[in-house]
N, C-alpha and C positions, 0 to 999 in steps of 0.2 A: 664523394670518394669513397674508395673499395671499403668494405666496412672495416678498414685498418688491421687487417687479420695479418698481417706483416709474412708471416712466411708461407701463407698459401700461394701469395702472388710467386711466381717464378720468372723471372727475367732474363732473357739470353739478347744478346749483342752482339749481331757481325756485323763488319766492316769489309764491303766491296768497292776495291780501288781499281779506278781503268789507267791504262800506260800505253800510249803508242811508238810502236818499234817501227825504225826502218828496214824493208828490205833490200840488202845489199844484190847490185845487180853488176855482172861484167857487162863493160861495154866495149865492144868492138870497134873500129875505124868507121865502120857505115851502120854500126847498131845506132838508134835511135835511145834519147836518155828516155827512162820511164820515171814516171811518176812514183814517190813514194807512199804508200797506201798505211794506215794506222791499222793495227789490230787492236784486238781486246782482251788483257789476261785477265782471268780470274784466279786473283791472289785468296790464299788458305784464310778463313776464316781468323780474327784477332780478337781477345776479349780485353777490355780495357783491364788498364793497371789498378791492380787493388791497392786498397789505401795504404800508405806506409805508416808503421807503428807512432803513435803519440806522445808513447812515452817508451822509460827504458826499466825494466826493475831488474833489482839485485834479487843475488837468489833465497836470500831472505825472505823479502815481499814477496817473491813468487811461492814460498812455501807457506807465507801467509793467505792467499789469495788462494791456492790450491786447500787449505784447510777449511775455509771458509764453503768453498764452493760443496767440498764433499759433505761440511754440514747441512748444507743445503737442500741438495740431492739426497741426502737420509731423508731428511725432513718430507721431503715430496714421496717417496717411496711411501710413507705412513698415512699420505692421504687416500681417503677414497671417496671422500665426497668435501666440497668448499665451498660457501656461503659466506658473501660479505656484500654491506654498505659501501659506497665511496665518494668523495668529493673530488670534483677536477675544475681546476682554474685554467682559462686557457689566456695567457700572454701573449697578445699580438705585435712586437717592436716594430713591424714593418709599417703597418697602416697608424698606431699609438704612438705619440711621442707624450714621453714622464713632464708633470712639472719640472722645474729646476728642486735641486736639492731634493726628488722626491722618487722612491722608486716606482717602477711600473705597475699601473693598477692592471689587475686582471679584466678582459674583456667582456669573459663571461665567466659566471660562476655555477656548475651543474652536479646534479648528483644524479646517482644511478644505482644499479645492483650488478654483482657478478655471482655466478655460479658455475662450478666444475665438477664432474664425475668423472674417476677416471677410471679407463686413459685416455678417451678421446671426446667427452662429449663437456659442452661449456656454452652458455649465456651470458650475454652483456647487453644491459639496457640502459640509457639516460630516460630517467624519469620527469625531473623538475629543474628548472631554471633560476635563479635568483634575479626578481625585478623589484626595484623602490624597496631592500632589504626584506622582500616575503618570497618565499619559495611558493612556484606555480607551475602547474605542467609546462613540458616543455613545448615549443612551438614544432610543429612538423616538418620545417625544413630544417631544424637544428636535432630532431630526433636521431640517436642512433639506435638499433635494436637488429642482434644477432644469435642464432642459435645453430650452433655444431652438432648435428647428430653422430660424427663419427663418418659419418658418407659422403657429405653433405654441408656445405654451411648456406643457411638460409638467414638474408636481409632484409628487413621489413622498410619497405620504402612508403611512406606514413602519407608524404605527399602527392604519390602514384596511387596509394592503397593499393601496391602491390608486394609480394613476397617472393623475391628473386633466387632462385637457387644456383649456388655455384657447385657443382659437382668436384669433389676431391679424387685425384689421380690416385689409382690404387696405392701408390709408395709414399701419400699423404696419409692416406688414412690411417688413424690412429696416432698419427704424428700433429694434425695441424695445430691442436692445443698448445705445444711447446713452440710453435712458430705462431704465439697468437699477438694481435696491436699490442699487449700488454707484454713486453720482455720479461723473460726470468719468472712470471710468475706459477706456470706449472709444469709438471713434467721436464723440468730439464734435469739434465744429465750433468755433470761436472765436466766432463770431458767433450761433452756438444758447444756449452757453451765456452770455454777456451778455444774451439775451433771458430767460432764463427765472430767473438770478441775479443780485443783487449782489453783488459779486466786489470783496474788495481783499487786498492782499500783508500779511501781518501776521509774515512774517519773525525770530523773535528775532535778536538779534544772536548768541548766544551758539550759534546754529544754524551749522554749516559745511558748504558744499555743498548748502545745501537750500533750497528754495522753499516757503512756507506759505502756502495761500490760504486764504480764507474766505469763504464763500458763503452767503445767505440766499435763499430762494426768491421771486419775484415773484409767482406764481401760488398759486391756493387748491389745487392741484389735487399738490402739491409742500409746502407748508405741513399738508399733513396729513398727510403722510409724517414729515418731519424738521422739525426749526426751524431749524439751521442746519448746515454741516461745518465742516470743516479737512481741507487734502488737503494733504499732504507730500508733494513732489517732490524727488528728487536730480538735484543740478542737473548732475551729470555723466550725460548719455543720457537726461535727460528719464525717468526710469523714476518708476512712481508709490512710495511708499515706505512711508506711513500713512495712515488715513482716520480721522476721528471723527465719528461722526453723532452729534448732538444732537436728543434725542427732542421732538415737540412741547410734551410739560411741561416744557422745558430743565431735568430736574432728572436726567434718566437719559441714559444715551447709552451707544454703541458703538465701541469703538476696534479698526480692523485694521493689522495690518502683515505686511506683504506681503515673500518673501523666497522663494529656491531660483527668480529668472525666469528664463523662456526665453520671447525672443522667437523666431518665424521660424524652427523648430527645423528643420533638415533632413531626420530621420529620421520628423517628424511622418507620413510615408506608411505606415512601418513598424507603427503601433501603433492601426491600426485607427481607425475612425470616432464620437469621443467623443460625437456629437452626434446618434447615431441613437435614438431612442428606445427603449427595450423594455421590456414587462412581464415582471418574472420571475414563473415559474412559481409559482401559487397567488395571484397578485394579479389584478385588474381593472382598465381601462383604461373608465374613466369618462368621458363630456364633461360638461365644464361648462355646465349649463344653470340656472345662475342669474341673477335680471333684469336683474341688471349688467351679467353677461355677454352677454345681450341685446341691452343697449342698448350697449354697446362695437361690438357689430359692426356696428352700423349705418353708413352711410356718413356721413364726418364734413362738415358744413355750413359749418365755419368754417378747414378748414385744419391747425388746432393739434388737439396732443395732449389 
């Protein structure tokens, strides 16, 4: 799967339809009847209808959302570097059947690391998976590892021993992290979040010192990646705590929990540059030459992702 860098992928849809039109002919008394010839008409491209709002907010609720998003934006502006570990639970309700009166059990439990450096460098890597109650190195076919250096996204395919370079078009350079596989995590402005998502606060009454946000995509390119997401923020310090992403089928979902969070580490200069891509010995560096990649590199005409 694309390294789940949701907003790096730009999707455009156009619909071309054909219609047959009859030509009208004058017929005289000695003039034979001419056959009607079909013609093809190219209609203007049409975009899919945007999703409908899944809920309606009162002015007071809207103001509460604005307040939280503004606090989140201010928190992001202070971040120069960010490191954390995470645990991810994969729930597959399509191919898994829960036991009677029992919650759905995760199909996979995985762990990894996330790193970020403002404004546009990032790293996402799965390292281990739980097997029989023990953490073991993740299998090559489940491994996920990508690095963004601001100009390209480098996807590490362990099974093929390839590093696939996805070059970012100029309009996305410096913005790809905000459009990462984990919505809301980094570099997200309040105005942009509200433009892209329908957002509301759903904090349970028993949730202490937490803020729960629920977001539904407004645009087709996002709905193709997830149906909706729930993001939990620790109220103290506005730090990310957990993220639940529901797949487009509305049944399967992924849950991330973040821990060992380190912000603006003063020792980062002694730890090397984790955002410098490298090709391991025996691997190949492969440029992404897929048709979609060629389209994505074309200059944007509407200024949107």
